[in-house]
Backbone bond lengths (Angstrom), bond angles and torsions (degrees), N, CA, C in turn:
res aa  C-N    CA-C-N  psi(-1)  N-CA   C-N-CA  omega(-1)  CA-C   N-CA-C  phi
1 X - - - 1.447 - - 1.520 108.93 -
2 X 1.285 115.13 139.03 1.451 121.55 -179.25 1.522 109.26 -123.97
3 X 1.331 116.06 150.60 1.456 119.92 172.44 1.521 107.95 -65.48
4 X 1.322 118.27 143.40 1.464 119.91 -179.55 1.520 111.60 -58.86
5 X 1.323 117.10 140.33 1.458 122.03 178.41 1.521 111.46 -75.33
6 X 1.325 117.92 -7.44 1.461 121.82 -175.96 1.520 112.97 -94.10
7 X 1.329 118.47 11.02 1.464 119.73 178.12 1.524 109.47 -59.45
8 X 1.348 117.71 144.54 1.461 119.80 -179.36 1.528 112.51 -67.96
9 X 1.318 118.95 -18.24 1.461 123.16 178.64 1.520 107.89 -156.46
10 X 1.339 117.31 154.84 1.466 118.80 176.41 1.533 109.78 -60.51
11 X 1.305 115.76 137.44 1.452 120.76 -177.32 1.523 110.95 -120.43
12 X 1.320 115.67 142.56 1.451 119.94 170.69 1.513 108.17 -79.50
13 X 1.333 117.49 145.79 1.462 118.62 177.29 1.532 110.65 -62.17
14 X 1.332 116.60 140.71 1.455 119.41 174.29 1.518 108.69 -93.47
15 X 1.324 115.99 164.13 1.460 123.93 177.47 1.518 106.92 -125.23
16 X 1.327 116.04 130.43 1.452 120.72 179.36 1.518 108.80 -137.03
17 X 1.321 116.93 126.33 1.464 122.43 174.62 1.523 108.02 -109.82
18 X 1.341 116.28 139.93 1.458 120.83 -176.86 1.525 109.54 -147.19
19 X 1.338 117.07 155.40 1.463 120.38 -177.48 1.527 112.50 -82.92
20 X 1.332 115.37 146.20 1.463 121.84 171.97 1.523 108.42 -135.55
21 X 1.326 115.90 157.42 1.462 119.90 179.82 1.529 112.28 -92.90
22 X 1.364 117.37 -13.64 1.459 120.77 -174.36 1.532 108.40 -157.07
23 X 1.332 117.47 118.61 1.466 120.16 -178.00 1.524 112.63 -69.63
24 X 1.324 117.76 -34.50 1.469 120.04 178.48 1.525 110.11 -63.85
25 X 1.330 117.22 -41.34 1.466 120.79 177.50 1.528 110.41 -65.27
26 X 1.334 117.03 -38.79 1.465 120.93 177.96 1.528 110.12 -63.97
27 X 1.328 117.22 -41.58 1.473 120.69 177.93 1.534 110.95 -61.88
28 X 1.318 117.46 -42.02 1.469 119.91 178.84 1.532 110.53 -64.22
29 X 1.330 116.09 -45.21 1.459 120.47 -176.00 1.534 111.86 -69.23
30 X 1.333 116.96 -57.31 1.464 120.32 -176.06 1.522 112.13 -74.64
31 X 1.327 116.46 -41.54 1.456 119.89 -177.65 1.508 114.01 -77.40
32 X 1.335 117.16 -50.58 1.462 120.63 -175.05 1.528 112.67 -86.10
33 X 1.333 118.30 -53.32 1.465 120.48 -176.37 1.526 111.71 -69.22
34 X 1.346 117.18 -51.38 1.468 119.81 -177.25 1.524 112.81 -86.11
35 X 1.325 118.36 -14.85 1.465 121.18 177.49 1.509 114.74 76.13
36 X 1.338 117.60 27.55 1.462 121.59 179.24 1.532 109.53 -84.78
37 X 1.333 118.78 119.05 1.458 120.00 177.56 1.532 111.36 -61.42
38 X 1.317 115.30 141.68 1.462 120.97 179.39 1.523 109.97 -85.38
39 X 1.336 114.98 140.48 1.459 121.35 174.83 1.517 109.93 -106.18
40 X 1.318 115.82 -133.21 1.466 120.46 179.30 1.521 110.39 -68.22
41 X 1.339 114.50 160.98 1.469 118.52 177.36 1.519 109.35 -160.07
42 X 1.317 114.33 167.48 1.464 122.45 172.74 1.527 106.19 -143.46
43 X 1.312 116.81 -169.18 1.458 120.16 176.17 1.523 112.20 -73.41
44 X 1.346 117.08 -9.17 1.458 120.99 -175.90 1.522 115.09 -119.78
45 X 1.330 118.94 -7.10 1.457 121.24 -178.56 1.524 111.15 -158.40
46 X 1.347 115.07 159.78 1.465 122.59 177.37 1.524 108.54 -141.21
47 X 1.340 116.40 128.99 1.474 122.19 172.29 1.519 109.71 -85.15
48 X 1.328 116.42 142.06 1.459 121.68 173.01 1.522 109.29 -131.22
49 X 1.330 116.01 148.03 1.458 122.96 173.66 1.526 106.72 -90.36
50 X 1.315 116.13 102.17 1.467 123.45 -178.47 1.522 107.83 -99.47
51 X 1.334 116.17 86.59 1.459 122.27 -179.25 1.527 112.29 54.80
52 X 1.321 116.72 43.25 1.457 121.49 179.12 1.517 114.37 88.93
53 X 1.315 118.27 0.39 1.460 123.10 178.82 1.525 109.09 -112.24
54 X 1.311 116.39 152.48 1.460 121.07 -177.70 1.525 110.20 -97.21
55 X 1.334 115.00 114.42 1.456 119.56 172.81 1.523 107.39 -114.76
56 X 1.318 115.78 146.54 1.457 120.71 -175.10 1.523 109.79 -130.98
57 X 1.324 115.14 118.04 1.465 121.62 176.23 1.526 107.37 -86.73
58 X 1.335 116.03 115.32 1.470 122.22 179.49 1.523 109.22 -104.17
59 X 1.314 116.20 131.99 1.458 121.34 177.30 1.526 108.80 -68.49
60 X 1.328 116.34 110.23 1.466 123.15 -178.61 1.524 108.00 -157.25
61 X 1.348 117.04 68.86 1.469 120.27 -173.90 1.519 114.87 -53.91
62 X 1.322 117.69 -34.43 1.468 119.54 -176.76 1.524 112.60 -71.45
63 X 1.333 118.40 -13.01 1.459 121.66 -178.88 1.532 113.19 -100.30
64 X 1.321 117.68 2.35 1.462 120.08 -179.19 1.518 110.16 -92.05
65 X 1.311 116.23 161.63 1.464 120.43 177.62 1.505 111.66 148.29
66 X 1.297 115.21 179.91 1.463 122.04 -175.95 1.526 111.62 -73.16
67 X 1.315 114.79 144.50 1.462 121.89 177.44 1.526 109.73 -96.04
68 X 1.320 115.19 154.12 1.466 120.64 172.73 1.519 107.67 -62.45
69 X 1.317 117.02 153.10 1.469 121.65 177.83 1.515 110.51 -119.63
70 X 1.336 115.17 142.69 1.455 122.67 175.12 1.529 108.73 -120.31
71 X 1.320 116.34 150.05 1.460 121.02 -179.78 1.520 110.55 -75.45
72 X 1.341 115.63 127.74 1.464 123.10 174.09 1.521 106.52 -139.57
73 X 1.301 117.44 119.47 1.460 123.03 178.78 1.531 111.40 51.51
74 X 1.325 116.59 39.60 1.456 121.49 176.18 1.522 115.43 80.49
75 X 1.327 118.09 10.56 1.467 122.42 -179.71 1.520 110.05 -124.57
76 X 1.333 116.53 152.13 1.454 122.00 176.11 1.521 110.23 -86.36
77 X 1.325 116.25 96.70 1.464 121.97 -178.12 1.526 109.74 -85.39
78 X 1.349 117.36 126.59 1.465 119.07 175.68 1.529 109.84 -60.35
79 X 1.328 116.56 126.21 1.457 120.42 -177.11 1.524 110.51 -62.88
80 X 1.304 117.30 -48.48 1.468 120.63 179.23 1.527 107.42 -87.70
81 X 1.333 115.89 108.92 1.458 120.84 177.65 1.520 109.33 -156.35
82 X 1.315 115.16 164.29 1.455 121.00 172.04 1.510 107.36 -139.56
83 X 1.326 116.80 170.76 1.447 118.23 -179.01 1.506 113.03 -179.08
84 X 1.324 113.65 -159.68 1.456 120.98 -176.02 1.524 108.24 -145.98
85 X 1.321 116.04 150.46 1.457 122.59 172.38 1.526 106.40 -104.39
86 X 1.315 116.15 117.84 1.462 122.26 -178.05 1.523 111.11 -107.36
87 X 1.333 117.31 160.51 1.461 119.15 167.17 1.530 108.63 -60.16
88 X 1.320 117.67 149.92 1.464 121.91 -173.70 1.531 112.71 -55.50
89 X 1.327 118.11 -43.36 1.473 120.18 -179.00 1.528 110.90 -62.67
90 X 1.330 117.37 -37.83 1.469 120.75 178.63 1.524 110.55 -69.69
91 X 1.344 116.75 -38.45 1.458 121.01 177.02 1.524 110.20 -61.38
92 X 1.317 116.20 -46.86 1.462 120.76 179.84 1.526 111.52 -60.99
93 X 1.337 117.08 -42.32 1.467 121.12 179.46 1.529 110.70 -64.95
94 X 1.345 117.42 -42.28 1.463 120.43 179.13 1.526 110.42 -66.21
95 X 1.327 117.48 -42.82 1.469 120.54 178.54 1.529 109.98 -58.21
96 X 1.318 117.30 -44.57 1.471 120.89 179.59 1.527 110.90 -64.22
97 X 1.341 116.98 -42.06 1.466 120.49 -179.96 1.524 111.19 -65.16
98 X 1.324 117.49 -43.32 1.463 120.83 179.80 1.527 110.78 -65.08
99 X 1.325 116.98 -41.33 1.468 120.10 177.11 1.523 110.32 -62.10
100 X 1.331 117.25 -43.73 1.467 121.36 -179.87 1.526 111.74 -63.83
101 X 1.329 117.08 -29.42 1.465 122.00 178.85 1.530 111.90 -82.82
102 X 1.334 117.46 -3.26 1.456 120.92 179.04 1.520 114.38 79.31
103 X 1.325 117.31 25.44 1.463 121.59 179.69 1.525 110.37 -59.56
104 X 1.326 116.06 133.67 1.467 121.83 174.42 1.532 106.90 -86.46
105 X 1.304 116.27 110.39 1.455 120.50 -178.14 1.524 110.97 -85.38
106 X 1.321 116.85 141.17 1.461 122.36 168.62 1.530 106.85 -72.95
107 X 1.332 115.61 -44.36 1.466 123.11 173.61 1.519 106.41 -132.90
108 X 1.318 115.53 117.17 1.468 121.59 179.97 1.532 110.12 -59.41
109 X 1.322 117.82 151.32 1.466 120.33 176.87 1.537 111.22 -55.41
110 X 1.326 115.80 129.76 1.473 121.29 178.23 1.521 109.29 -162.41
111 X 1.332 116.16 174.09 1.467 122.54 176.80 1.523 108.23 -95.95
112 X 1.327 115.37 117.54 1.471 122.58 -179.77 1.529 108.82 -94.64
113 X 1.320 116.06 148.00 1.468 123.75 178.54 1.531 111.03 56.33
114 X 1.324 116.49 41.10 1.468 121.39 -177.95 1.520 111.54 -53.53
115 X 1.325 115.98 131.25 1.458 122.43 178.06 1.515 114.59 78.27
116 X 1.344 118.44 0.85 1.458 122.30 179.94 1.531 109.83 -104.36
117 X 1.340 117.72 166.97 1.469 119.43 -178.97 1.537 113.70 -57.10
118 X 1.305 118.61 -32.79 1.460 121.67 -178.50 1.519 114.49 -93.39
119 X 1.346 117.49 20.36 1.467 119.76 -178.32 1.529 110.90 -52.32
120 X 1.338 115.18 132.90 1.459 120.45 -175.81 1.518 110.39 -155.24
121 X 1.314 114.91 151.22 1.460 121.26 169.76 1.524 106.15 -85.42
122 X 1.329 117.09 139.15 1.457 120.00 -179.59 1.521 110.28 -147.58
123 X 1.316 115.21 156.78 1.466 123.11 171.27 1.519 107.32 -155.56
124 X 1.320 115.20 147.82 1.459 122.08 177.36 1.520 108.98 -127.01
125 X 1.322 115.69 139.90 1.461 121.91 174.50 1.521 107.74 -150.40
126 X 1.319 116.39 166.56 1.465 122.06 -177.34 1.516 110.76 -110.26
127 X 1.336 115.68 146.74 1.458 118.72 169.40 1.529 107.78 -81.41
128 X 1.324 119.71 175.08 1.463 120.83 -176.42 1.530 114.60 -61.65
129 X 1.332 117.62 -17.90 1.463 121.35 179.22 1.516 112.93 -96.98
130 X 1.322 117.60 4.21 1.463 121.33 178.43 1.514 114.54 89.88
131 X 1.338 118.49 6.78 1.459 121.00 175.91 1.524 108.63 -74.09
132 X 1.327 116.46 127.35 1.458 121.64 -178.41 1.521 110.59 -85.43
133 X 1.333 114.71 137.71 1.457 121.98 -179.97 1.518 107.77 -125.56
134 X 1.329 115.99 132.15 1.455 121.66 174.67 1.526 108.20 -113.07
135 X 1.302 116.30 131.33 1.463 121.51 172.37 1.519 105.94 -119.02
136 X 1.328 115.32 127.69 1.457 119.21 -177.35 1.512 110.52 -133.64
137 X 1.325 115.79 167.90 1.460 123.11 177.43 1.517 108.84 -152.18
138 X 1.314 114.93 154.28 1.461 121.92 177.25 1.524 107.80 -123.12
139 X 1.315 116.40 138.94 1.472 119.27 173.79 1.524 109.30 -61.70
140 X 1.343 116.01 -31.79 1.470 122.43 178.17 1.528 106.86 -130.91
141 X 1.342 116.71 101.76 1.469 121.58 -175.18 1.530 112.66 -58.80
142 X 1.324 118.52 -22.89 1.467 119.83 178.64 1.529 111.16 -68.64
143 X 1.347 118.13 -9.06 1.467 122.59 178.83 1.532 110.90 -91.87
144 X 1.324 118.37 7.78 1.465 123.38 -176.61 1.535 112.34 -50.63
145 X 1.324 117.70 -42.16 1.463 121.02 -178.00 1.527 112.66 -111.14
146 X 1.313 117.35 19.19 1.462 121.71 -177.43 1.531 111.19 -63.13
147 X 1.332 115.31 142.83 1.464 121.78 177.72 1.509 109.78 -103.58
């Protein structure tokens, strides 16, 4: 997996650590379903390459669970979430693959803020531990921070 070449500026990889209730389930979800290559690991954590960024699933069952939701464009968006902005063609391909795999979406793939400066494709789904993930795309990546 590579960071999109359409970023408005070169970006340093980010690092995100998050709790999971089961490392084997995290490996299936991030490694097999999302296609994130696995990096280092131990009995308590696993690194994944999330589109060129380092995410780490840490075994911490007591810290997993549902996030509060806030209204955004008529949908209940999980407040605690992370994700990636992909080129539109990659977003469309991932949305189709997730639908074909029977993914239960928190918010089905759709175009948010249609006709507004921040128009974007978005979808939300949960990992097996309840961590919310948003994947989005812009027809014009330079509109990422548009007001």
